[in-house]
C-alpha positions as CSV (number, residue, x, y, z in Angstrom):
1,M,43.7,157.9,-43.0
2,N,46.3,160.6,-42.4
3,T,44.0,162.2,-39.7
4,Q,43.6,158.8,-38.0
5,L,47.4,158.2,-37.9
6,K,48.1,161.6,-36.6
7,E,45.6,161.0,-33.8
8,L,47.2,157.6,-33.0
9,S,50.6,159.2,-33.0
10,S,49.4,161.9,-30.6
11,A,48.0,159.1,-28.3
12,V,51.5,157.5,-28.2
13,K,53.1,160.7,-27.2
14,Q,50.5,161.2,-24.5
15,G,51.1,157.7,-23.2
16,L,47.7,156.5,-24.1
17,L,48.9,154.0,-26.7
18,T,52.0,151.8,-26.9
19,R,54.3,151.7,-29.9
20,R,53.1,148.2,-30.6
21,E,49.5,149.2,-30.4
22,F,50.2,152.0,-32.8
23,V,51.9,149.7,-35.3
24,A,49.0,147.2,-35.0
25,R,46.4,149.9,-35.7
26,A,48.4,151.4,-38.5
27,A,48.5,147.9,-40.1
28,A,44.7,147.8,-40.0
29,L,44.8,151.0,-42.1
30,G,47.1,149.3,-44.6
31,V,50.4,150.8,-43.3
32,T,53.4,148.4,-43.1
33,A,55.3,148.1,-39.8
34,A,58.4,149.7,-41.3
35,V,56.4,152.8,-42.5
36,A,54.5,153.0,-39.2
37,N,57.8,152.9,-37.2
38,S,59.2,155.6,-39.5
39,M,56.1,157.8,-39.1
40,L,56.1,157.4,-35.4
41,T,59.8,158.2,-35.0
42,S,59.6,161.1,-37.4
43,A,56.9,162.5,-35.2
44,A,59.2,162.0,-32.2
45,A,62.0,163.7,-34.1
46,A,59.9,166.9,-34.1
47,D,60.0,166.7,-30.3
48,G,63.7,166.4,-30.3
49,H,64.0,162.6,-30.4
50,A,66.0,160.5,-32.8
51,K,64.6,159.5,-36.2
52,P,65.7,156.4,-38.2
53,V,69.3,156.3,-39.1
54,A,70.7,154.3,-42.0
55,G,74.0,152.6,-41.6
56,G,76.1,150.7,-39.1
57,T,76.2,147.1,-38.0
58,F,73.6,145.2,-36.0
59,R,74.7,142.2,-34.0
60,I,72.5,139.6,-32.6
61,G,73.6,137.0,-30.0
62,S,71.3,134.0,-30.2
63,S,70.9,130.5,-28.8
64,G,69.6,127.7,-31.1
65,G,72.6,127.3,-33.4
66,E,74.5,124.1,-34.2
67,S,77.4,123.0,-36.4
68,T,74.9,120.8,-38.3
69,N,72.8,123.8,-39.5
70,T,72.4,124.5,-43.2
71,Q,70.8,127.2,-45.3
72,D,68.3,124.9,-46.8
73,P,64.9,126.3,-45.5
74,A,63.4,122.8,-45.4
75,S,65.8,121.8,-42.6
76,W,65.4,124.8,-40.2
77,A,64.4,123.5,-36.8
78,S,65.7,126.1,-34.3
79,D,66.1,129.9,-33.9
80,V,69.5,130.6,-35.5
81,P,69.0,129.0,-38.9
82,L,65.6,130.6,-39.5
83,A,66.8,134.0,-38.3
84,I,69.7,133.8,-40.7
85,G,67.3,132.7,-43.4
86,F,65.3,135.8,-42.9
87,F,68.4,137.9,-43.7
88,W,68.4,136.7,-47.3
89,G,65.0,135.2,-47.9
90,E,61.3,135.8,-47.6
91,P,58.1,133.8,-47.9
92,L,55.0,134.9,-49.8
93,V,53.6,136.7,-46.7
94,E,54.7,137.5,-43.2
95,L,52.8,137.7,-39.9
96,G,52.7,141.2,-38.4
97,E,52.7,142.4,-34.8
98,D,49.0,142.5,-34.8
99,G,48.5,139.0,-36.1
100,A,47.5,140.2,-39.6
101,L,49.3,139.2,-42.8
102,R,51.6,141.5,-44.8
103,G,52.6,140.8,-48.3
104,L,56.2,140.1,-49.2
105,V,56.8,138.2,-52.4
106,A,53.0,138.2,-52.9
107,E,51.5,141.6,-53.4
108,S,47.9,140.3,-53.0
109,W,46.0,137.2,-52.5
110,S,42.4,136.1,-52.7
111,G,40.3,132.9,-52.3
112,S,37.2,131.4,-53.9
113,E,33.9,131.6,-52.0
114,D,34.5,128.1,-50.6
115,A,38.2,128.7,-49.9
116,S,39.2,125.7,-52.1
117,E,41.1,127.9,-54.5
118,W,43.6,130.6,-53.7
119,T,45.4,133.0,-56.0
120,F,48.7,134.7,-55.0
121,T,49.9,137.5,-57.2
122,V,53.7,137.8,-57.3
123,R,54.9,141.3,-56.7
124,Q,56.4,143.0,-59.7
125,G,59.8,144.5,-59.0
126,C,60.5,141.9,-56.4
127,T,63.9,140.4,-57.3
128,F,66.3,137.8,-56.1
129,S,69.7,138.9,-55.0
130,T,70.9,137.8,-58.4
131,G,68.8,140.6,-59.9
132,E,66.3,138.2,-61.5
133,Q,62.6,139.0,-61.2
134,V,60.8,136.4,-59.1
135,T,58.2,134.5,-61.1
136,A,55.1,132.6,-60.3
137,E,56.9,129.6,-61.5
138,D,59.6,130.1,-58.8
139,V,56.8,130.2,-56.2
140,M,55.2,127.0,-57.5
141,K,58.5,125.1,-57.6
142,T,59.2,126.2,-54.0
143,M,55.9,124.8,-52.9
144,E,56.5,121.6,-54.9
145,R,59.8,121.0,-53.2
146,H,58.3,121.4,-49.7
147,S,55.4,119.1,-50.7
148,N,57.9,116.4,-51.6
149,E,58.4,113.9,-48.8
150,E,62.1,113.4,-49.9
151,S,62.8,117.0,-49.0
152,K,62.1,116.2,-45.3
153,S,60.7,119.7,-45.0
154,G,59.4,121.0,-41.8
155,A,56.5,122.4,-43.9
156,L,55.4,119.1,-45.2
157,G,52.5,118.8,-42.8
158,I,50.9,122.1,-43.8
159,M,51.2,121.3,-47.5
160,T,48.9,118.3,-47.1
161,G,45.6,118.8,-48.8
162,I,46.9,120.5,-51.9
163,K,45.2,119.0,-54.9
164,S,47.0,120.9,-57.6
165,M,49.1,124.0,-58.3
166,R,49.5,126.0,-61.4
167,T,50.6,129.5,-62.7
168,E,48.9,132.0,-64.9
169,G,51.1,134.9,-65.7
170,N,52.1,136.6,-62.4
171,D,49.6,134.4,-60.4
172,F,50.4,131.3,-58.4
173,I,47.1,129.4,-58.0
174,V,46.5,126.6,-55.4
175,T,43.6,124.2,-55.6
176,L,42.8,122.3,-52.4
177,E,41.1,119.0,-51.8
178,T,38.8,120.8,-49.5
179,G,38.5,124.5,-48.6
180,N,40.9,126.1,-46.1
181,A,40.2,129.7,-45.0
182,D,43.6,129.7,-43.2
183,L,45.8,128.9,-46.3
184,P,47.4,132.4,-46.6
185,F,48.6,132.1,-43.0
186,L,50.2,128.8,-43.8
187,M,52.2,130.5,-46.5
188,A,53.9,132.6,-43.8
189,D,55.7,129.5,-42.6
190,Y,59.5,130.2,-42.4
191,H,60.4,127.1,-44.3
192,L,58.6,128.4,-47.4
193,I,61.3,130.9,-48.4
194,I,60.8,131.6,-52.1
195,Q,64.0,130.5,-54.0
196,P,65.0,130.5,-57.7
197,N,63.5,127.4,-59.3
198,G,62.1,126.5,-55.8
199,G,65.6,125.6,-54.5
200,F,65.8,122.5,-56.6
201,D,69.1,123.5,-58.1
202,D,70.8,124.3,-54.7
203,P,68.6,124.8,-51.7
204,T,71.6,125.9,-49.6
205,A,72.7,128.8,-52.0
206,A,71.1,131.5,-49.8
207,I,69.6,133.2,-52.8
208,G,66.3,134.9,-52.0
209,T,64.4,138.2,-52.0
210,G,65.5,139.4,-48.6
211,A,67.2,142.7,-47.9
212,Y,70.6,141.3,-47.3
213,V,73.1,138.9,-49.0
214,M,75.3,136.5,-47.1
215,S,79.0,137.4,-46.9
216,E,80.3,135.0,-44.2
217,Y,78.7,131.8,-42.9
218,E,80.1,129.4,-40.3
219,P,77.4,127.0,-39.1
220,G,77.0,127.0,-35.3
221,V,79.3,130.0,-35.0
222,R,78.4,133.1,-36.9
223,A,76.9,134.6,-40.0
224,V,77.4,138.0,-41.6
225,A,75.3,139.7,-44.3
226,T,75.4,143.0,-46.2
227,R,72.6,145.1,-47.4
228,R,71.4,144.9,-51.0
229,D,71.2,148.3,-52.8
230,D,68.4,146.9,-55.0
231,Y,66.1,145.6,-52.2
232,W,62.5,145.7,-53.5
233,G,61.1,146.7,-50.1
234,G,62.5,150.2,-50.2
235,S,65.5,152.4,-49.6
236,Q,67.8,152.0,-46.6
237,E,66.2,155.1,-45.1
238,E,62.8,153.4,-45.2
239,V,63.6,149.8,-44.1
240,A,66.5,147.5,-43.4
241,H,68.5,150.4,-42.2
242,Y,71.8,148.6,-41.3
243,D,74.8,148.3,-43.7
244,T,75.7,144.9,-42.1
245,I,74.0,142.4,-39.8
246,E,75.7,139.7,-37.9
247,M,74.4,136.6,-36.1
248,I,76.7,135.2,-33.3
249,V,75.7,131.8,-31.9
250,L,75.8,132.0,-28.1
251,N,74.0,128.9,-26.8
252,D,75.2,129.4,-23.2
253,A,72.9,131.8,-21.4
254,T,75.6,133.4,-19.3
255,A,77.8,134.0,-22.3
256,R,74.9,135.5,-24.2
257,T,74.1,137.9,-21.4
258,A,77.7,138.9,-20.9
259,A,78.1,139.6,-24.6
260,L,75.2,142.1,-24.5
261,Q,76.4,143.8,-21.3
262,S,79.9,144.2,-22.7
263,G,78.6,145.6,-26.0
264,Q,79.8,142.7,-28.1
265,V,76.2,142.3,-29.4
266,D,73.3,144.7,-29.6
267,A,70.5,142.3,-28.9
268,I,69.9,138.8,-27.6
269,N,67.1,136.2,-27.4
270,R,66.1,133.9,-24.6
271,V,66.9,136.0,-21.6
272,E,66.6,133.7,-18.7
273,P,63.6,134.6,-16.7
274,K,65.5,134.3,-13.4
275,I,67.7,137.2,-14.4
276,A,65.4,139.3,-16.5
277,K,64.3,141.8,-14.0
278,L,67.9,142.3,-12.8
279,L,69.2,142.7,-16.3
280,D,66.5,145.2,-17.0
281,R,68.0,147.5,-14.3
282,A,71.4,147.4,-16.0
283,P,72.6,150.6,-17.6
284,N,72.0,151.0,-21.4
285,L,69.9,147.9,-21.7
286,T,66.2,147.1,-21.9
287,V,64.4,143.7,-21.5
288,K,61.4,143.2,-23.8
289,N,58.9,140.5,-23.2
290,I,55.7,139.6,-25.1
291,S,53.3,136.7,-24.6
292,G,52.1,134.5,-27.4
293,R,51.9,131.0,-28.6
294,G,55.3,129.7,-27.6
295,H,55.5,126.8,-25.4
296,Y,58.0,124.7,-23.5
297,V,57.4,120.9,-23.5
298,F,58.5,117.4,-22.6
299,I,57.6,115.2,-25.6
300,N,57.5,111.4,-25.8
301,H,57.0,109.0,-28.7
302,V,53.6,107.4,-28.3
303,D,54.7,104.5,-30.5
304,T,57.7,103.6,-28.4
305,A,57.7,101.7,-25.1
306,P,57.0,102.6,-22.4
307,F,55.3,105.7,-23.8
308,D,52.9,103.6,-25.9
309,N,51.0,103.0,-22.7
310,N,48.5,105.9,-22.2
311,D,48.3,105.3,-18.4
312,L,52.1,105.9,-18.2
313,R,51.7,109.1,-20.3
314,L,48.8,110.3,-18.0
315,A,51.0,109.4,-14.9
316,L,53.7,111.7,-16.2
317,K,51.2,114.5,-17.0
318,Y,49.6,114.4,-13.5
319,A,53.1,114.3,-11.9
320,I,54.2,117.7,-13.4
321,N,53.6,120.7,-11.2
322,R,52.7,123.4,-13.8
323,Q,52.3,126.3,-11.4
324,E,55.6,125.6,-9.7
325,M,57.4,125.6,-13.1
326,V,55.7,128.9,-14.1
327,D,56.8,130.4,-10.8
328,K,60.3,129.0,-10.6
329,I,61.4,128.5,-14.3
330,L,59.5,131.3,-16.0
331,Q,59.5,133.7,-13.0
332,G,56.1,134.8,-14.1
333,Y,57.1,135.4,-17.7
334,G,54.4,133.1,-19.0
335,G,51.4,130.9,-18.0
336,I,50.5,127.3,-17.3
337,G,49.8,124.8,-20.1
338,N,47.3,122.1,-20.4
339,D,48.9,119.4,-22.6
340,T,47.7,120.9,-25.8
341,P,49.6,123.5,-27.9
342,I,46.6,125.8,-28.2
343,N,46.1,128.7,-25.8
344,A,44.1,131.9,-25.7
345,A,46.5,133.5,-28.2
346,Y,44.8,131.6,-31.0
347,P,41.8,133.1,-32.7
348,L,39.5,130.1,-32.2
349,F,40.6,129.0,-28.8
350,D,38.0,127.2,-26.7
351,D,38.4,127.6,-22.9
352,S,36.0,124.8,-22.0
353,L,38.8,122.1,-21.6
354,P,39.3,121.5,-17.9
355,Q,42.7,122.4,-16.6
356,R,44.7,119.3,-15.7
357,E,45.7,119.8,-12.1
358,F,48.9,118.5,-10.3
359,S,48.0,115.3,-8.5
360,L,50.5,112.9,-7.0
361,E,47.7,110.6,-6.2
362,K,46.4,110.4,-9.7
363,A,50.0,110.1,-11.0
364,A,50.6,107.1,-8.8
365,E,47.3,105.6,-9.7
366,H,48.0,105.8,-13.4
367,Y,51.6,104.6,-13.0
368,K,50.4,101.5,-11.1
369,K,47.7,100.9,-13.7
370,S,50.3,101.1,-16.5
371,G,52.1,98.0,-15.3
372,H,55.5,99.6,-15.8
373,D,58.4,97.4,-14.6
374,G,60.0,100.1,-12.5
375,S,63.0,100.6,-14.8
376,P,64.4,104.1,-15.3
377,I,62.3,106.4,-17.6
378,V,65.0,108.4,-19.3
379,L,64.3,112.1,-20.1
380,R,66.9,113.8,-22.2
381,V,67.5,117.5,-21.8
382,A,70.0,120.3,-22.6
383,D,70.4,123.9,-21.6
384,G,69.5,124.8,-25.2
385,A,66.2,123.0,-25.2
386,F,64.6,126.1,-23.6
387,P,65.7,128.6,-20.9
388,G,65.7,126.7,-17.6
389,A,65.2,123.3,-19.2
390,V,67.6,121.5,-16.9
391,D,66.1,123.0,-13.8
392,A,62.6,122.2,-15.1
393,A,63.6,118.6,-15.6
394,S,64.9,118.5,-12.1
395,L,61.6,119.7,-10.7
396,F,59.8,117.2,-12.8
397,Q,62.1,114.4,-11.5
398,Q,61.4,115.4,-7.9
399,S,57.6,115.4,-8.3
400,C,57.8,112.1,-10.2
401,E,59.8,110.5,-7.4
402,A,57.1,111.6,-4.9
403,A,54.6,109.7,-7.0
404,G,56.8,106.6,-7.3
405,I,57.7,107.2,-10.9
406,P,61.4,106.5,-11.7
407,L,62.3,109.4,-13.9
408,E,66.0,109.6,-14.8
409,I,67.5,112.8,-16.4
410,K,70.2,112.5,-19.0
411,R,71.9,115.8,-19.8
412,E,72.9,116.2,-23.5
413,P,75.2,118.7,-25.1
414,N,73.7,121.7,-26.8
415,D,75.5,121.1,-30.1
416,G,73.7,118.4,-32.0
417,Y,70.6,118.5,-29.7
418,W,68.2,119.4,-32.5
419,S,69.6,116.9,-35.0
420,E,70.5,114.0,-32.7
421,V,68.0,114.2,-29.8
422,W,64.9,116.1,-30.7
423,N,62.6,114.1,-33.0
424,V,65.0,111.2,-32.6
425,Q,65.0,110.1,-29.0
426,P,61.7,108.9,-27.5
427,F,61.5,111.4,-24.5
428,C,63.1,114.8,-24.4
429,A,62.7,118.5,-23.6
430,S,61.8,120.8,-26.4
431,Y,60.1,124.1,-27.3
432,W,57.7,125.3,-30.0
433,G,57.3,128.9,-31.1
434,G,53.7,128.2,-31.9
435,R,51.9,129.1,-35.2
436,P,49.4,131.8,-36.1
437,V,46.4,129.5,-36.5
438,Q,45.3,126.1,-35.1
439,D,45.4,124.5,-38.5
440,Q,49.1,125.2,-38.9
441,M,50.1,124.1,-35.4
442,F,48.2,120.8,-35.6
443,A,49.4,120.2,-39.2
444,T,53.0,120.9,-38.4
445,A,53.4,118.8,-35.3
446,Y,50.5,116.3,-35.0
447,L,49.3,115.3,-38.4
448,S,50.2,111.7,-39.1
449,T,52.2,112.5,-42.2
450,A,54.0,115.6,-40.7
451,D,57.8,115.3,-40.8
452,W,57.9,117.2,-37.5
453,N,55.4,115.0,-35.7
454,D,57.8,114.8,-32.7
455,T,55.4,112.8,-30.5
456,R,54.7,110.2,-33.3
457,W,51.0,111.0,-32.8
458,K,49.1,109.2,-35.6
459,R,45.4,109.1,-35.3
460,D,43.1,108.7,-38.3
461,E,40.2,110.4,-36.4
462,F,42.5,113.4,-35.6
463,D,43.6,113.8,-39.2
464,A,40.0,113.6,-40.3
465,M,39.0,116.3,-38.0
466,L,41.8,118.5,-39.2
467,M,40.6,118.1,-42.8
468,E,37.0,118.7,-41.7
469,A,38.0,121.9,-39.9
470,R,39.8,123.2,-43.0
471,S,36.7,122.9,-45.2
472,E,34.4,124.4,-42.5
473,L,33.8,128.1,-43.1
474,D,31.6,128.5,-40.1
475,E,34.0,129.7,-37.3
476,G,31.7,128.4,-34.5
477,K,31.8,124.9,-35.9
478,R,35.5,125.1,-36.6
479,K,36.0,126.1,-33.0
480,E,34.2,123.0,-31.9
481,I,36.3,120.8,-34.0
482,Y,39.5,122.3,-32.8
483,A,38.4,121.9,-29.2
484,K,37.8,118.2,-29.7
485,M,41.3,117.9,-31.2
486,S,42.8,119.7,-28.2
487,A,40.9,117.4,-25.9
488,M,42.3,114.3,-27.7
489,L,45.9,115.5,-27.3
490,N,45.2,116.4,-23.6
491,E,44.0,112.9,-22.9
492,E,46.0,110.7,-25.2
493,G,48.8,112.7,-26.7
494,G,52.5,112.4,-26.1
495,V,53.0,116.1,-25.4
496,I,53.5,117.2,-21.8
497,L,53.0,120.9,-21.9
498,P,53.5,122.5,-18.5
499,M,53.9,126.2,-19.6
500,F,53.5,128.8,-22.3
501,N,56.5,131.1,-22.3
502,D,56.8,134.8,-23.0
503,F,59.4,135.7,-25.6
504,V,62.0,137.5,-23.5
505,D,64.6,139.6,-25.4
506,A,67.1,142.2,-24.3
507,I,68.4,145.0,-26.5
508,S,70.9,147.9,-26.1
509,N,69.1,151.2,-25.6
510,N,70.7,152.7,-28.7
511,V,68.6,150.3,-30.8
512,Q,65.4,152.0,-31.8
513,G,62.2,150.9,-33.4
514,Y,61.8,147.6,-31.6
515,V,58.2,146.4,-31.5
516,G,57.5,142.9,-30.0
517,N,55.9,140.3,-32.1
518,P,53.9,137.5,-30.4
519,S,55.0,135.0,-33.0
520,G,58.6,134.8,-31.9
521,P,61.7,136.5,-30.4
522,Q,63.4,139.5,-31.8
523,M,60.3,140.8,-33.5
524,Y,59.9,137.3,-34.9
525,W,63.5,137.6,-36.1
526,K,62.8,140.8,-38.1
527,S,64.6,143.1,-35.6
528,F,67.4,143.5,-38.1
529,K,64.9,144.7,-40.7
530,Y,62.8,147.1,-38.7
531,T,65.2,148.7,-36.1
532,W,68.1,151.1,-36.4
533,K,70.8,152.4,-34.1
534,T,71.5,155.8,-32.8
535,A,75.0,157.0,-32.3
């Protein structure tokens, strides 16, 4: 293995391999991202480049924070709370840059031949910030809390299908109603942070197994955390290099960019595509983008008039000019969508679904067929819904007008958007970061019983297909089932999905070790853990 890693490191230095590709290939050899980065930079140090430095403060400026945020993982619905949650907490596993799973609280996992029973072995030496060893019982209690409908957990949908849970020594064992080969990926969900006694005592206590402990927290404003000396994952020279990390909520894109340019923060998320190329030319800054499963959407409740009429939904879908939005809103940092959350980034993607084309004629035809009374169709939007959301809504309104559809835009404040508008109002702008596998994306947002079913899509046939796919171990057959599910959403769903977005970040050039993760911005919110700063 050492020979292979040396060869890969040499390829990076020759420009034949990117840092991200090196980390991905190293992961395939059983090497963690933190160790791979250290190896690569140590090799660079021999050529006179900087090696990892322990110490200092890392400051992130982020959108997606509100005064209503809490530190209960069940409630996290936007970037800031989940990013802060990763400061202090960890799930059983995490999704790496290459799409493979890495163990965190779980040191290993295995499934039965039919994937109906899974065993996760809790890592010995993995402790909470209180110093207590994590137990299999803590893991089971965590899963029980998120399986409880009263918790209103965003993970409720993916917990569906669990028949029973039990512990045996250091093992947490899950038995499913039907097999599910993807269950370990579901355990990477950011809501499933392992907490003492599952969080039943106080889910907002911010006690977890992460590398940092909270020292200051002001919802919607900022959060500060300091490094644990006893972090199970390794010394400060190996991983989680910073002494202190700080999250500063900057929902306004201009303020976020200005803070990075002035040195008030070291990294930001959601760089607006219209300024990304210009910002990348600024001194001492670099723009990083990576494509993945993230998507920007306009969602409507299919159980609420007038959106309970499928012809009206189809009229809106045909009236949206997807290519125009990719060109004008994303500036090329992404691709067109097809009214289903699944794209080629998913392992079992089927490209046979015809792309819905922009057609004012079909939009007008379906609108007339819907019998709508001509009253305003109100679309709620805010700057914080996604970068360029207000401009995207304006483009949508213009094309709807050309088709005779009376779309009205109501601009909402950023603060409170994710608690008072999204998943509450019947038609609004939103975004999804995507999920590593189809099962999790469908179960989180489209299963009838999912708490985050933000289109109110409830179809027995769809639910049955999801369960069928879980128990089907033949990937070809699972692919066919997922294709049918995507086709159902495309034709009848309440999701209008014009574009899949790149995750576009910007960082100061003195931040080293950054490797993009297609699962989300800021290395899927682990930049604080795997980067370091040079002087």
